N, C-alpha and C positions, 0 to 999 in steps of 0.2 A: 151233806155227806156225814156230818157228825151224828145226826139223828138216825140215819140209816145204819151206822155202825152200832149205835146203842140198841136199835131194834134187833139187829142180827145177834147181838150179845145176849139179849133178854129172851128171845124166842126159844132157844133150846131148853132153857129152864122151864118155860111155860109148857112146852110140849111134853117134857119128861114128867112134869107133875100131872099132866092130863093122862099120860099113859099109866102112871102109877095108880091113878083113880080107876082106870078101866080094869087094870089087873086086880085091883082090890075088890072089884065087884064080883069076882068069882069066889071070893071068900064068903063063907056063910056068916061071919061076924060083921055087924054094921060098923061103918067108919067112926072114928073118934071125932069129937067136936073140934079139936085143935087142927086136924088135917083139913077139915072143911074150911076153916078160916084161912088156912094157908093157901088153899086153892083160890079163894076169892081175892086174896092179896095178889096172887100171880096174875089173875085175870085183869085186876085193876091196873097192875104195872104194865101188862101187855096193851091194854086199851090206851093208857097214857102215852106209851111209846108209839102206838099207831097214830094217835092224834098229833103228836109232835112231828112224826114223819110226814103226815098230811100237810101240816102247816109249812114244813120245810120245802116239800115238793111244790106247794102253791107259790111260795116266795121265789123259788128257783124258776118256775114257769114265768112269773111276772118279769123277773130280771132278764130271762132269756128273750122274752117277747120285746122288751125295751131295746135290748142290744140288736135284735133283728130289725126293729124299726129304724134305729140309727144307721145300720148297714144299708137298708133300702134308701134312706134319705141321702146318704153319701153317694150311693150308686146313681141316684137321680141327678145329683149335682155333677157327678163325673160325666154322665151322658150329656147334660146340657153344655158343659164346658167343651166336651169333645165335638159337639155339633157346632158351637161357635168357632172353635178352632178350625173345623172343616170349612166353614164359610170364609173365614179370613184367609185360609190357604187358597181357596178358589179365587178370591179377590186378588191376592198376590200374583197368582198365575195370570189372570187377565191383565193386570197392570204390567207385568213383565212382558207379556206378549205385545202390548201397546208400545212399551219402551223399545222393544226390538224393531217394531215397525217404524217408529220414529227414527231410530238409528239408521235403518235401511234407507228411509227417505232422505235423510241428511247426507248419507254417503252417495246416493244417486245425484242429489243436487250438487254435491261437491264435485262429482265427476263432470256434470254439465258445465259448472262454472269453470273448471279447468279447461274443458274443450273450448269454451267461449274465449277464455284468456289466450289460449294458443292461437285461435283464429285472429284475435285482435293483434297479437304480436306479429303474425305474418302480414296482416294488413298494414301495420305500422312500418314494417320493414319494406314493403312495397312502396309505401308513401315516401319513405326516406330515399329509396332508390330513385323514385320520380323526382324528388326534390333535388337530388344531386345532378340528375340529368338536366333538369330545368336550369339549375344554377350554372351548369356548364354552357348551356345554350345562351343563357342571359349574358354570361361572361364573353362568349364569342360575339354576340350582338353588340355588347358595350364596346368591345374593341373596334368593331366595324364602325359604330357610331362615332367613336373618338376620331378615327381616321377621316370619316366624312366631315366631322366638325372642323378638322384642320383644313380640309379642302373647301367646304362651304360652311363658314361659321354662322351664317344667318339662317341656315336651315333649321327648322324646329324639330324637336324630338318626335319620331313617328308615334302615332296613336297605338300601334301594335306593341311597341316597346313599353309604353306606359301601362297598357292593359296587362302585358306579360309580367311586368314588375309587380303590379297589384295582385295578380294571380299567385305569383310565387310567395308574396308576403302573406296572403290568405292561407296558402298551403302550409306555410311555416307555423302560423298561429294554430291551424287545425291540428298539426302534428303535435304541438306542445300540449294542446288540450287532450289529445288522445293519450299522450304519455302520462298525463296526470290521471286520466281515467284508469289506465292500466295499473298505476300505482295503487289507486283505491281498490281496484279489483284484487290485487295481490293481498292487500290488507284484509279484505273481506274473506279471501280464501284462507288466510292464516287463522282468522277468527273462527270460520266454519270448521277448519281442521282441529283446532283446539276444542271446540264444542263436541266434535265427534269422539275425540280421544277421551274427554271427560265422561261422555255417555257410555263408551265402551268399558271404561274402568269401573264406573258405577254398576254397570250391568254385570260385569264379571265378579264383582265383590258383593253382589246382592245377597242379603241374608234375610231370614224371617223377620227379625225386628226392624232392620233398616228399611225394608220395603214398606211395612205398615206405616212408618213415620214419615218417609221422605219420597215416596213414589210420585206423589202429586206435584212435587216441586222440581222434578227432573225433566218435565216436558219443556223442550226448547222450541221457540218460534221457528217456523219454517222460513228459510231464506227466500227472498224474492228472486225469481228467475229473470235474468235480463235477456230480452229478445235479441237475437242476432240480426243485424241489418242485412238487407239483400245486397247482392254484389253490385247492382246498378245504383245504389244509393250514393249520394255525393258525400264528401268529407264533412260538410256542416251538418247534414242530416244524421250522419253516424254520431257525431259529437253530441248533437241535441238529444238523440234517442238514448244514448248511454247516460248522459247527465240526468235526464228525466227519470230513467229507470233505477239508477243507484240511489239508495236512501240519502237524502240531502242533509245539509246542516240544519239544526233545529231553529225554529223561528224565535224562541225565547227560552228562558230557564225552565218554565213550566213544561214545555215540550220535552226538554231533557229529562225532567223528573218523570214524565209519563213513559219515557223510554227505559227507565230503570236506574238513572243516576241518583245517588243518594249522598254524595260527598260534596261539601261546599268547596268552591274553587273557581278558577278561571276556565271558561269554555268559549268556544267559537259559535256564534249564532248568525243566522241570515234571515232577517225579517223579510216579509213579502215585498218585492219591489226594491230591495236595498242590497248593497254589497255586504259581504260577511265581515264581522268584526268581533273582537273579544269583549266579554263581559264577565263580571264576578257574580256567580250564582250562589245564593245562600239557601241551602237545603234544610227545610224544617221537617217535622215529623209527618205532616200531612200534605205539604206542598213545597214549591220552590219559588223564590223571589229573585227578580233581576235587580241588582243594586245599582242605583244611578248616582248616589252620592255617599261618601263615607269620610268622616272626620273623627280623629281619635286623639291626636296629640299636638296639632298645630304645626306639624313638620312641613306642610305645603301651604304656600301663599295663595289664597283664593281671591285676591284682588287682581283679577285678570281682565283681558280685553273681551270684546264681543266675539271675535273670531275664536278665542280660546274656549269661551263658554259654549260656542256653537259646535266646535269639533271635539271638545273634551280635553282634559289635562290630568296629570298625576299618574300614580302607579296603582294598578288594580289590586296589588297585594297590600297596599297601605291606604293613604288618603288619595282621593280622586274625585273628579266630576266627569261622568260618562260622556256628556255632550248633548246639547239640545237636539241636534240633527239625529243622533242615534236614538234618543228618547222618543222623538216624533215617529221615526220609522217603526219602533216597537209598538207604541201606543196607538198608532193609526191602524193596526190590524184588527182590533176588537175593543170591547169595553174593559177598562183596567181599573184596579184599585191602587191607590197610593197609600203606602204605610210609612209613617214617620216615627222613628224610634229615637228617644232622647235620654240622656243621662246627665244629671247635674253634678256639681262638685262634691256632693255628699254620697255619690254613687246610687242615688235614687233613680230608678228606671221608669219611664213612662212611654206611652205610645198613643197614636191617633191614626185613624184610617179614613180615607175619603174615596168616593167615586170621583173620577175626574175626566176631563177632555182637554187635549192639547191642540192648539191651533197650529197652522202651517207657518213656515218662515215668513210669509208675507204679512202675517198678523203678529210678528215678533213673538211667536210661540205663546200666544195668549192661553192662560190657564183658567178653567172653570172648575170649582170644587163643590162637593156636597158631602158633609160629614156623615159617617155611618156608625162609627164606634170609637172607643178609646177611653183612657183613664186619666186624661189631662184636659183642662178647658181648651176649647178651640181658640186659636189665635190667628187664623187665616180667614179672610172674608169669603163668604159663600155666595154662590149665584152672582158672581161679579167677575168682570173681565180683568184679569191680572196680567199685565204685560211684563215680559222679562226685560230687565234693564241692567246695564253695566255702566261703568264710568264714561266710556266713549260711545254709548248707545243708550241714552236715557229716554224711555217711552212711558214711564210710569205716571208722571204727573205733569201738569201744566204750570207748575209753580216755577219761580225763578231759580230755586236751588236745584242742584243735581243730587238726587237721593243716593245713588251708588257712590258718587265721588265724595259725598259728605259722610256717609255711613259705611263705606267700604264693601267690596264684594258685589256679585251679581245675584239678583233675586227677582221674584215676581212681586213688584211693589204696586200698591194702590196709592199710598201716601207715605211720605217720609216718616220714619220713626216706628214703623210697624215691624213685625217679626222679620228677622233676617238670619237664616241658618248658614249663609255663606260669608258671614262677616269676618272681621279680624279675630284671631284666636287670642282671647284675653283671659288671664286667670283672675280669681276673685280678689287678689290683693290690689288690683288696679282700682283706683278710686275716681270718682267724678262721673256725673251723669252722661256727659258728652262722650267720654271715653268708653263707658259701659255700652252705650247705644251703638258704638262702632264694633262691638264684639258679636259673638254668637248668642242670641237671646230669643226667648219665646215670651211674647207679651199678649195675653188675652185681653179683650176689651174690658172685662171685669175680672179682677183677680190680681195676684201678685206677679212680679217680674221674675222670670226664670233665666238665670245665667247658665248656659249649657256648656258641659265639658266635652261631650261627644254626640254626634248625630249620624243617622243612617237613613237614607231615603230609598225605598224599594217599591217595585210594582209587580203585580201579576194579574192575569185576566180574571174577570168576574165569572165568566162561563168556562169552567175548567174542562167540560166535556168536549168543547170544540178543539182542544189541543191534544186529544188522545190520538 
């Protein structure tokens, strides 16, 4: 722009000088030399001005061209971003539609479960009425029998009366089971209702950013629909069909982990072919372990009888022994890993893992071990039958001495003096080899003697896929 202004300023002078030259040509007298040099200087000035103007225009064109290229590049980036934004918006719409469908399915299932629950309640009321009527009839029959007994004391109780009593007792048991099933149904209904509320709330508060980050985690599993028994089904059939259809208690802690539990604590499990009982589940980052023994401070005496070691003892929140019978019911379901975690009195932590099999009660819960990993030398015999022994039930050795009575606590012994994690809780200040061998210790065949401060025995299946 500056060059253009200079040019505009110089041009009139150059033009006026040219006009003066033209007018002077009409004069008869020739121009003077000084005026000729003045005209050349003006032309030179004009040429320099035009040259500078050309350079200025060239720079301006290059600069404008670069700015236009930047604008086009930004437009391309904007178009790409807008296209990606459109794709994300379409994905959000699809996911929102799937979420709406899932919510609709849950609502429909919830209605079906409510209807089933109402029908169950009506059936239970009918059964209760039948029970009351039967009890009244039984009461009348009992009065008649009592009168007959006074008249004929030696007459035996009629078979019909006995069968009627048995039938009433069975009906009573069936009604109790049905009440329990209804309670479970109500719990499931509450859970489904809460899930639907959460989904509706998340759906109503859906925003652009929230959907892109959390839409995949909002999909809830569809509840199982419980088939309604036919009217001509008997009470036991109703109970069995309902109990089979309702999701049952987990078979072990790994099954609970597969269902989404991630908090360590006390849970109820029901192994195959066994009654339900409580266990302590230790949830780790990638799996869950069923704890069968825990010792931390010596608050519990582990010098117990065979019956106690069979059924278990202690508090699941502190020190405890789960019980050989419960351990057998769990380990008999599949192939399991045994993990032993140890901590010495310097708070050094070690562990070792084995594959194992556990024999039946007839074999005194014989243990077979095979080491697979760990960071402490093995101290338990491998590929050997280790029978569980306690002070009143010693099956470990054929020697004259009783290992559990001599060394305290129940354990899988092969010979006296081997490792014992259920021994007497003794602190390091206790001296004497005999006293030390009565404590909790870990003694590899080669290596030093480890006096243990705390122990934990846990199991979980080797094939985790079978528990999904």
